[in-house]
PADOTI-246969 format. One line per field, with one value per residue (C-alpha): residue in one letter; x, y, z; chain. Coordinates in pm, 1 decimal, m for minus. Example, Ala and Ser with C-alpha at 12.3 -4.5 7.8 and 13.67 -1.06 7.14 Angstrom:
BEGIN
type a:s $
east 1230.0:1367.0 $
north m450.0:m106.0 $
up 780.0:714.0 $
mol A:A $
// end
This chain:
BEGIN
type m:k:r:p:a:s:a:i:p:i:g:e:a:v:r:r:p:a:a:p:a:k:r:q:r:p:a:l:s:t:s:k:s:k:a:a:k:p:v:v:e:e:p:s:p:e:a:p:a:a:q:v:w:t:r:a:a:l:a:y:w:r:r:q:k:a:s:e:a:g:v:t:q:v:p:a:t:v:r:a:a:d:e:r:e:s:r:a:f:l:g:s:l:l:l:r:r:r:p:q:k:l:r:q:q:s:p:l:g:d:a:r:l:s:m:l:d:v:g:a:g:v:g:r:n:t:a:k:v:l:l:r:l:p:a:a:l:r:g:t:g:s:t:v:d:l:l:e:p:s:s:q:l:r:r:v:a:r:e:a:l:a:g:r:p:g:v:g:r:f:f:a:r:p:l:q:e:l:i:a:p:k:p:y:g:l:v:w:v:q:w:v:v:s:f:l:q:r:l:r:l:c:i:a:s:g:g:v:v:a:v:k:e:n:i:e:d:r:r:h:d:d:g:f:a:a:e:d:q:s:v:t:r:k:t:a:h:f:e:a:l:f:k:k:a:g:f:r:i:l:m:r:k:r:q:q:d:w:p:t:q:k:g:f:f:p:l:m:m:w:g:l:t:p:a $
east m187.0:m1.8:369.4:602.7:613.7:991.5:975.4:780.8:1047.8:1208.5:901.3:590.3:368.4:9.9:m256.2:m581.9:m891.2:m1009.4:m1327.5:m1478.5:m1240.5:m1120.2:m864.7:m687.1:m508.0:m162.1:151.2:107.7:218.0:407.5:394.9:256.7:205.1:m130.6:m114.3:5.6:m201.8:m252.8:m30.3:m144.7:m196.9:m152.1:197.7:406.0:367.3:724.0:779.5:703.3:531.0:491.6:316.3:84.8:m5.4:m57.5:m282.1:m493.9:m531.7:m620.7:m882.5:m1033.8:m1053.4:m1215.5:m1507.6:m1547.3:m1725.0:m1481.1:m1577.8:m1454.4:m1707.8:m1617.4:m1244.6:m1248.0:m1549.7:m1638.6:m1907.4:m1846.2:m1823.7:m1546.8:m1361.0:m1380.9:m1225.9:m953.7:m871.0:m875.0:m627.0:m409.8:m374.1:m290.9:m30.0:135.0:141.0:332.3:563.2:654.5:714.0:941.5:1142.8:1173.3:962.4:1187.6:1451.4:1203.4:1118.4:1298.1:1381.8:1188.0:1311.0:1070.9:1262.4:991.7:1020.4:779.1:721.3:701.2:459.0:366.6:36.6:101.2:m208.4:m397.7:m720.2:m987.6:m774.8:m931.6:m609.4:m466.1:m775.2:m862.2:m526.9:m220.8:m365.6:m524.0:m202.0:m132.4:60.4:319.4:408.2:373.3:528.0:415.1:339.5:363.7:250.9:115.1:183.1:m52.1:54.4:m235.7:m232.2:m608.8:m733.4:m1089.1:m979.0:m725.6:m989.0:m1217.7:m925.4:m839.3:m1197.8:m1230.2:m901.7:m925.5:m824.4:m716.9:m399.9:m121.5:m217.3:81.3:127.7:m54.9:162.0:m1.4:223.8:305.8:533.9:786.4:836.0:846.4:1151.6:1076.4:1111.9:1228.8:1297.4:992.8:997.4:680.5:538.8:195.2:114.3:m221.7:m358.4:m108.5:234.6:448.4:792.6:953.9:1303.9:1176.5:983.3:1300.1:1452.8:1180.2:1268.6:1462.1:1746.4:1579.2:1241.1:973.3:730.0:398.4:245.1:m108.7:m217.2:m461.2:m293.7:m378.4:m242.9:m521.1:m396.0:m65.3:m56.0:m98.7:m435.3:m450.7:m754.9:m738.9:m1023.7:m821.0:m471.8:m434.7:m253.1:m317.4:5.0:97.8:260.6:588.2:592.1:541.2:818.5:1057.0:987.9:1049.7:1383.3:1484.3:1401.4:1632.8:1387.7:1399.6:1077.6:1037.9:682.3:403.2:43.6:m272.4:m591.0:m814.7:m1149.9:m1213.5:m1487.0:m1417.6:m1688.1:m1615.0:m1483.5:m1278.8:m905.4:m720.7:m533.5:m170.0:31.8:409.5:646.2:959.1:1282.7:1572.7:1811.8 $
north m1925.2:m1687.6:m1641.8:m1524.9:m1148.0:m1154.7:m1256.2:m949.4:m696.9:m943.3:m1123.2:m933.6:m725.1:m815.9:m557.0:m503.2:m343.0:m13.3:m123.5:m439.5:m694.0:m686.7:m482.4:m433.7:m750.6:m865.6:m918.8:m763.3:m865.3:m772.8:m813.4:m708.7:m372.1:m227.4:m312.0:m666.0:m965.8:m991.4:m1242.5:m1495.6:m1344.8:m1669.3:m1715.4:m2005.3:m2319.7:m2341.8:m2042.1:m2155.2:m1962.7:m1637.5:m1820.7:m2005.6:m1676.8:m1503.6:m1783.6:m1769.0:m1392.6:m1412.1:m1674.9:m1438.2:m1153.3:m1375.7:m1407.6:m1031.3:m790.2:m620.7:m263.2:20.1:m73.5:m442.3:m381.3:m122.5:m242.5:117.5:358.8:626.6:912.1:732.0:655.4:1021.6:1131.3:870.6:992.7:1358.9:1313.1:1085.4:1360.9:1617.5:1390.8:1317.3:1686.9:1760.9:1464.8:1555.8:1918.7:1804.9:1590.5:1860.9:1697.5:1808.5:1568.1:1280.1:1327.8:1164.9:1333.2:1173.1:1142.9:1429.5:1653.9:1702.4:1612.1:1344.3:1164.9:786.7:640.8:288.4:195.6:m122.8:m332.7:m113.8:m313.1:m156.9:155.3:374.0:532.3:570.6:757.8:955.1:1012.7:978.1:1116.5:1401.7:1533.6:1890.2:1911.1:2125.0:1822.4:1552.6:1729.0:1704.9:1358.5:1176.0:814.0:564.6:192.7:m40.8:m356.7:m594.5:m976.0:m1036.4:m1077.8:m971.2:m654.3:m576.3:m616.5:m364.3:m122.9:m150.0:m72.6:215.6:375.7:312.5:623.1:816.9:1020.6:918.1:552.0:331.8:m40.9:m308.3:m565.2:m894.1:m1096.7:m1077.8:m804.8:m1063.7:m1148.1:m792.0:m672.7:m305.8:m195.7:145.1:328.8:503.6:844.4:768.6:434.3:427.2:134.3:122.5:m168.5:m406.6:m343.3:m637.6:m742.9:m421.5:m508.8:m596.6:m270.7:m81.4:m199.3:m14.1:329.9:589.1:775.3:1026.3:860.8:802.4:534.6:640.8:376.7:393.0:123.6:52.4:30.3:m153.3:45.9:m50.6:m400.6:m558.3:m788.3:m755.4:m866.9:m1142.9:m1220.6:m1562.3:m1481.2:m1241.4:m1320.7:m972.3:m845.2:m518.6:m408.5:m158.9:166.1:75.3:m261.6:m104.3:145.0:m124.7:m316.1:m7.5:46.1:m318.3:m312.4:m13.2:276.9:610.5:781.5:1130.4:1199.0:1037.8:1150.0:994.4:1007.7:1262.9:1215.1:849.1:653.7:578.8:323.7:m39.9:m231.2:56.6:64.2:398.5:483.8:598.0:739.0:728.0:881.5:666.8:688.7:443.8:512.1 $
up 941.9:1167.4:1120.6:1394.8:1435.8:1424.7:1060.4:959.2:863.8:629.3:523.8:607.3:820.8:775.7:777.2:944.5:798.0:904.4:1056.9:1184.0:1063.1:714.0:541.4:222.9:128.5:235.9:30.8:m308.5:m641.0:m948.2:m1317.7:m1650.9:m1801.2:m1879.3:m2245.2:m2191.3:m2096.4:m1724.1:m1552.5:m1301.9:m966.7:m779.1:m641.2:m764.7:m552.5:m436.8:m205.4:151.2:429.8:239.2:m44.7:191.8:354.1:19.2:m108.0:206.0:175.5:m195.4:m116.8:138.4:m111.5:m372.9:m132.2:m90.1:m319.7:m557.0:m475.3:m254.6:12.0:m10.8:14.0:292.5:492.6:578.5:449.7:187.8:440.1:629.2:306.4:203.2:534.1:494.5:144.4:243.1:527.8:314.3:52.1:319.3:474.9:140.8:56.0:375.6:325.2:m32.6:55.5:333.8:92.6:m175.7:m446.3:m730.5:m599.5:m605.6:m970.3:m1257.8:m1585.7:m1868.9:m2229.6:m2304.8:m2069.0:m1806.7:m1441.4:m1333.7:m1005.4:m1036.9:m782.4:m679.4:m513.0:m314.0:m252.8:m494.9:m473.2:m691.9:m748.0:m478.4:m352.2:m700.7:m818.8:m506.4:m340.6:m565.7:m889.2:m697.9:m548.3:m668.2:m994.5:m818.4:m607.2:m873.2:m1170.1:m1530.2:m1661.3:m1328.5:m1330.7:m1079.9:m1116.0:m931.9:m749.7:m685.2:m678.4:m678.0:m1034.2:m953.3:m773.1:m1042.8:m1313.4:m1142.5:m1103.0:m1473.6:m1569.5:m1325.3:m1429.2:m1803.7:m1995.3:m1685.4:m1746.4:m1515.9:m1479.0:m1551.8:m1529.1:m1332.2:m1155.0:m1071.2:m844.4:m473.5:m345.5:m234.3:m603.2:m729.3:m918.1:m961.9:m1326.5:m1207.4:m881.6:m735.0:m572.7:m375.7:m265.0:m101.2:129.1:306.9:505.5:357.2:508.6:405.9:294.2:407.0:293.4:m53.4:m54.5:27.3:m301.5:m494.5:m361.8:m558.8:m392.8:m162.8:m222.9:37.9:148.5:300.0:526.4:662.0:904.6:1182.0:1521.5:1842.8:2136.4:2377.3:2446.2:2535.3:2233.1:1859.2:1724.8:1464.5:1247.6:1082.8:843.1:631.1:762.4:907.6:1213.9:1394.7:1564.8:1829.0:1714.6:1882.5:1707.5:1364.9:1426.7:1545.5:1223.4:1010.2:1178.7:1148.6:777.9:724.2:721.6:898.9:1009.1:862.3:974.7:1169.4:1207.3:1339.9:1132.1:1303.1:1129.9:1207.7:1389.8:1754.1:1823.2:1894.9:1594.8:1454.1:1515.3:1514.9:1194.3:1186.6:895.7:864.9:612.7:572.2:379.4:357.7:644.0 $
mol A:A:A:A:A:A:A:A:A:A:A:A:A:A:A:A:A:A:A:A:A:A:A:A:A:A:A:A:A:A:A:A:A:A:A:A:A:A:A:A:A:A:A:A:A:A:A:A:A:A:A:A:A:A:A:A:A:A:A:A:A:A:A:A:A:A:A:A:A:A:A:A:A:A:A:A:A:A:A:A:A:A:A:A:A:A:A:A:A:A:A:A:A:A:A:A:A:A:A:A:A:A:A:A:A:A:A:A:A:A:A:A:A:A:A:A:A:A:A:A:A:A:A:A:A:A:A:A:A:A:A:A:A:A:A:A:A:A:A:A:A:A:A:A:A:A:A:A:A:A:A:A:A:A:A:A:A:A:A:A:A:A:A:A:A:A:A:A:A:A:A:A:A:A:A:A:A:A:A:A:A:A:A:A:A:A:A:A:A:A:A:A:A:A:A:A:A:A:A:A:A:A:A:A:A:A:A:A:A:A:A:A:A:A:A:A:A:A:A:A:A:A:A:A:A:A:A:A:A:A:A:A:A:A:A:A:A:A:A:A:A:A:A:A:A:A:A:A:A:A:A:A:A:A:A:A:A:A:A:A:A:A:A:A:A:A:A:A:A:A:A:A:A:A:A $
// end
C-alpha cells in the first residue's frame, strides 16, 4: 500500500533495492539487548498506516533468503564495492565532524563512538562497514547496536556477529516505536530511509546520520514497487524530506563503482546532522 509522499518526513521514506527490485527493508524496529530474549518483531496491531506498511514489508522479507545476496539482490563484487565506498564516505564524514566530539566518555574513562545500524538485516553493514572503520575514528571500545524488525534476518545477524568485539544490542521493533536507550554519535541508514523525525531523536549533540539510497533522477516521478513496499525517489525529493525533518546536509556523494545496466538505480550517500 502506497502512502502519500508528503507523509514521509514525519512517517517514512521507503527504500528501494540496489538492483532489480528489492532492497533492504523499510521501517526498522527496536527492542531487546543481545543477552535478553528477542522481542516480537511484528508491530502491535493498533498503529495505523505505518503498521500496515511495516507488516507488508516484513511479509515480503519472510519470503526472501536470509543472506547478504538475498537481502541486497546484488552479486558479491557489487556488494564489496558498495561497502568499500561506504567506509570511505564515513571516514570523510567523521573527520569533518571531529570524531572526538561524537564520542561519549564511558565509565572506564575511554572515548567510544556509539553507532546504530538502522535496517541492519543480516548484519552486513555492521560487520563490513561500521566495525571496519579505523580505530582512530571510532575510538576504543566503540559499539554498534543493530535495529532490525525481521526475526529471520535478525537471527542470521546474531549468529554471524556472535563474539565479535563491538557488537552491542539488537532492537526488534519498528523504528517508529524506537525509544533510543542512548544518544548515538553515528547512525547508518541504507536502503531503508524512514521515520526521519523519529530518527532525529536518536542523535547525540553534534552527531551524524549517514544515508545511502538508490535515486531515480531519470524520470519525472518517484518509482514505487508494491512487492516490497519500496519507493525510489529523486535526489531533490530526498533532500527536501531531510530538510523538512530538521536535518542539514553536511556531505553528499554518489557511489562511483556501481552497475549502470538496466535494473540498477544510481546510489547516493548523504551525511546529515540535526539543523
